[in-house]
C-alpha positions in Angstrom: 141.8 114.9 131.2 144.9 112.5 132.1 146.9 110.3 129.4 147.1 106.6 129.8 150.8 107.0 130.6 149.9 109.8 133.4 147.5 107.3 134.9 149.9 104.6 134.8 152.6 106.9 136.2 150.2 107.6 139.1 149.6 104.2 139.8 153.2 103.3 140.3 154.3 106.7 141.8 151.5 106.0 144.8 152.2 102.3 144.9 149.2 101.5 143.6 146.9 103.8 145.9 148.6 103.1 149.0 150.1 106.6 148.9 146.7 107.9 149.1 145.9 106.8 152.4 144.9 109.6 154.8 147.5 108.9 157.6 151.0 108.0 157.2 151.1 107.1 153.4 155.2 106.7 153.5 154.7 104.3 156.7 152.2 102.5 155.0 154.3 102.1 151.8 157.3 100.8 153.7 155.3 98.1 155.4 153.8 97.0 151.9 157.5 97.2 150.7 158.3 94.1 153.3 156.5 91.2 151.5 157.9 92.7 148.1 161.5 92.7 149.7 160.6 88.9 151.1 159.9 87.6 148.0 163.0 89.2 146.2 165.3 88.0 148.9 164.1 84.6 148.0 165.4 85.2 144.3 169.0 85.6 145.1 171.0 88.7 145.5 171.3 89.2 141.6 167.9 89.2 141.2 167.1 91.0 144.0 169.3 93.9 143.0 168.1 93.9 139.4 164.4 94.0 140.4 165.3 97.0 142.8 167.2 98.9 140.2 164.5 98.3 137.6 161.8 99.5 140.2 164.1 102.5 141.0 164.6 103.8 137.4 160.5 103.0 136.8 160.0 105.3 140.2 162.2 108.1 138.9 160.2 108.0 135.5 156.8 107.7 137.0 157.2 110.2 140.0 158.6 112.6 136.9 155.3 112.2 135.1 153.3 112.9 138.0 155.2 115.7 139.1 154.8 117.4 135.6 151.4 116.8 135.3 150.7 118.2 138.6 153.1 121.4 138.4 154.3 120.1 142.0 157.3 118.5 144.1 157.2 115.4 146.0 153.7 115.3 147.4 153.1 113.1 150.0 151.3 110.4 148.1 154.1 109.7 146.2 155.7 106.8 147.6 157.5 104.6 145.4 160.3 106.1 146.7 159.9 104.4 150.4 159.4 101.2 148.6 162.8 101.2 146.9 164.1 102.7 149.8 163.0 99.9 151.9 164.6 97.6 149.5 167.9 99.2 149.1 167.9 98.8 153.2 167.4 95.2 152.8 169.9 94.4 150.3 172.3 91.6 151.6 170.6 91.4 154.6 169.6 87.6 156.0 165.8 86.9 155.7 165.3 86.8 159.6 162.2 88.5 161.3 164.9 90.8 162.9 166.2 92.1 160.1 163.0 92.9 158.6 161.8 94.9 162.0 165.2 96.6 162.2 165.4 97.6 158.5 161.7 98.7 158.7 162.8 101.3 161.8 165.8 102.4 160.7 164.9 103.5 157.0 161.8 105.0 158.4 163.8 106.9 161.2 166.3 108.2 158.3 163.7 109.2 156.2 161.6 111.0 158.5 164.5 112.7 160.2 166.1 113.4 156.8 169.8 113.7 158.6 172.6 115.2 156.2 173.1 114.4 153.3 170.0 113.1 152.8 168.3 116.7 153.6 170.6 118.1 151.2 169.4 115.7 148.3 166.1 116.2 149.3 166.0 120.1 149.0 168.2 120.2 146.1 167.4 117.8 143.3 163.9 118.3 142.0 162.0 115.9 139.4 161.3 112.0 139.5 165.1 111.8 140.2 164.8 114.4 143.3 161.6 112.4 144.8 163.5 108.8 144.5 167.1 110.0 145.6 166.8 111.0 149.5 165.1 107.7 150.0 167.7 106.0 148.1 170.3 107.6 150.3 168.5 106.9 153.2 168.3 103.2 152.5 172.1 103.0 151.6 172.7 104.5 154.9 170.7 102.0 156.9 172.1 99.3 154.9 175.6 100.1 155.9 174.7 100.4 159.4 172.9 97.1 159.3 175.6 95.2 157.4 177.8 96.2 160.2 175.4 95.2 162.9 174.9 91.9 160.8 178.8 91.2 160.8 179.8 92.5 164.5 176.5 90.7 166.2 173.5 88.5 166.3 171.0 91.1 166.6 169.7 90.3 163.0 169.4 86.6 163.9 170.9 83.9 161.9 169.9 82.6 158.7 169.9 79.0 157.8 171.6 78.4 154.6 170.3 74.9 152.7 172.2 73.8 149.3 
């Protein structure tokens, strides 16, 4: 029988059941994170980063509790890491459809392919931190690439700033 804390941790770790979808749960979770990013981006950069960091900490603990109760590591239904990874990818980007589409594509590509050093983090770090850290790295790498694209091109569109 699961404790209440284990049940709550499982809800967070599976992003409220999205991770239980039968096909491509990580992709669905990343898609589900897009409206969350849209909402957070409208709160300003400080609150955006604060909420993202808070969700990262909650995700680490939720995945850690879930893994301990299951005696397994990084099961496919644990998708809170994709949500946090997408939020990290979108940090300081404009609120345009182009930035959302390119963030989604680049983050998912890095998360699936897991190039160095993402693959190293994925293999070597266990527990809730291990579940989250490879997606944090994928999000950071994707964000750096997109920041360069944003500063050097108009591919991410332009955001009208109103005062």
